[in-house]
C-alpha positions in Angstrom: 1.6 -16.9 -37.6 4.7 -14.2 -36.7 2.0 -11.1 -36.5 0.1 -12.8 -34.0 3.0 -14.0 -31.9 4.1 -10.2 -31.7 0.9 -9.0 -30.6 0.4 -11.8 -27.6 4.0 -11.1 -26.8 3.0 -6.9 -26.8 -0.3 -8.1 -25.1 2.3 -9.4 -22.7 4.8 -7.0 -22.4 1.8 -4.1 -21.6 0.3 -6.2 -19.2 3.8 -6.6 -17.0 4.1 -2.8 -17.6 0.9 -1.9 -15.5 1.2 -5.1 -13.1 3.2 -5.4 -9.7 4.7 -8.2 -10.2 4.1 -10.1 -6.1 0.3 -9.8 -6.7 -0.8 -9.6 -9.6 -2.6 -6.3 -8.8 -2.6 -3.0 -10.9 0.2 -0.6 -10.2 0.9 2.2 -8.9 1.8 3.9 -12.3 -1.4 3.0 -13.9 -3.6 3.9 -10.5 -2.0 7.8 -11.1 -3.8 7.3 -14.5 -6.4 5.5 -13.7 -8.0 7.9 -10.7 -7.6 10.7 -13.3 -9.3 9.1 -15.7 -12.1 7.5 -13.5 -12.7 11.1 -12.5 -12.8 12.5 -15.4 -15.6 10.1 -16.9 -17.6 10.7 -13.1 -17.6 14.4 -14.1 -18.8 13.9 -17.5 -21.6 11.2 -16.9 -22.4 12.7 -13.2 -21.8 10.0 -11.8 -20.1 8.9 -8.3 -16.7 7.4 -7.6 -15.4 5.9 -4.5 -12.1 5.2 -3.3 -10.9 2.8 -0.8 -7.4 3.0 0.6 -6.1 -0.3 2.3 -3.9 -1.3 5.2 -2.9 -4.5 6.6 -2.4 -4.0 10.3 0.9 -4.6 12.1 2.4 -6.0 8.5 5.6 -5.0 9.8 5.2 -7.6 13.2 4.2 -10.6 10.6 7.3 -9.9 8.2 9.9 -9.1 11.2 8.3 -12.7 13.0 8.0 -14.8 10.3 10.1 -13.5 7.7 9.5 -11.9 4.4 8.7 -15.1 2.4 5.7 -15.2 4.6 4.5 -11.7 4.4 4.9 -12.2 0.4 2.4 -14.8 0.9 0.1 -12.8 3.5 0.2 -10.4 0.9 -1.1 -12.4 -2.2 -3.7 -14.3 0.0 -4.9 -10.6 1.0 -4.9 -9.5 -2.3 -7.2 -12.8 -3.4 -9.6 -11.9 -1.0 -10.0 -8.5 -1.8 -10.2 -9.3 -5.6 -12.7 -11.9 -5.4 -14.8 -9.6 -2.7 -15.3 -6.6 -5.7 -17.2 -6.4 -9.0 -14.9 -7.2 -12.5 -15.5 -3.1 -12.9 -13.6 -2.4 -9.7 -9.9 -1.7 -9.6 -7.2 -2.8 -7.1 -4.0 -1.3 -6.9 -0.8 -2.1 -5.1 -0.4 1.4 -3.8 2.7 0.7 -1.6 3.9 -1.7 0.6 1.3 -3.5 2.5 -1.0 -0.6 0.9 -3.6 -1.3 -1.6 -5.9 0.9 -3.6 -9.5 0.1 -5.0 -11.5 2.5 -7.4 -15.2 1.4 -7.4 -17.3 3.0 -10.4 -20.3 4.2 -10.3 -20.3 3.7 -6.2 -21.8 6.5 -4.0 -20.5 6.6 -0.4 -23.1 4.5 0.7 -22.1 1.5 -1.6 -18.9 2.1 -1.2 -19.0 1.7 3.1 -20.9 -1.6 2.1 -18.1 -2.7 0.1 -15.2 -1.9 3.0 -17.8 -3.8 5.7 -17.4 -6.7 3.3 -13.9 -6.6 2.7 -13.0 -6.1 6.8 -15.5 -9.1 7.1 -13.6 -11.1 4.4 -10.8 -11.0 6.0 -11.4 -11.5 9.3 -12.9 -14.4 8.9 -10.0 -15.7 7.1 -7.8 -17.3 9.0 -3.9 -16.9 8.2 -0.9 -19.3 9.0 1.0 -17.4 12.1 -1.4 -14.9 12.7 -1.7 -16.0 16.4 2.0 -16.0 16.9 2.9 -12.2 15.7 -0.6 -10.3 15.5 -1.7 -8.1 18.8 -5.2 -9.1 18.0 -3.9 -12.7 17.3 -5.8 -11.8 14.1 -5.0 -10.3 10.5 -6.9 -7.3 9.9 -7.1 -4.6 7.7 -8.4 -1.0 8.0 -10.0 0.8 5.0 -10.4 4.7 4.5 -13.3 5.8 2.6 -13.7 8.7 0.1 -16.0 9.4 -2.9 -16.3 12.0 -5.5 -18.0 14.5 -5.7 -18.9 14.5 -2.2 -15.7 14.6 -0.3 -13.5 15.5 -3.0 -14.0 17.1 -6.5 -10.1 16.1 -7.7 -8.0 13.2 -7.8 -5.5 14.4 -5.3 -8.0 15.3 -3.0 -10.1 12.0 -3.1 -6.4 10.5 -2.1 -6.3 13.1 0.8 -10.0 12.1 1.5 -8.9 8.7 1.9 -5.9 8.0 3.8 -7.1 10.6 6.6 -10.1 8.2 6.6 -7.4 5.6 6.8 -5.6 7.5 9.3 -8.7 7.7 11.5 -9.7 3.7 11.4 -6.0 3.2 12.2 -6.1 5.4 15.5 -9.9 4.0 16.4 -9.0 0.4 16.1 
């Protein structure tokens, strides 16, 4: 009984150390470990790996207008939408602030673009409290940068840079 209780507590502590408290996403530390491992596995197996960098558009305006508690609720709702729009083998991380990262194992660029489009539409089709009052387009939207291994990058830092650059272009183009 004591051994089982300790095992359960250990599992809880381990899970807490790799998850972000507010959204339940994996944290940045786990992302850094996982992206290197996923690229190594993709190289070894000769399979593609794609990476999505996601940013909530105009989140600061929403947060400033409605306050941080409502901003936290918005983050949780966005994560819920993203989580239910990806496969069980895909992993979602809170990259920072209102940015999220998703690793898509065994997914090439074309497949990643399909996933990105699905995520954009899922967020766009959902109504969020207060969006009309605070958002420039009267709607909560996200921007997504897509990059794939090996077509866009050969190493983890290159993949991150490629997705970040694509995200920047997506934000500039609306």
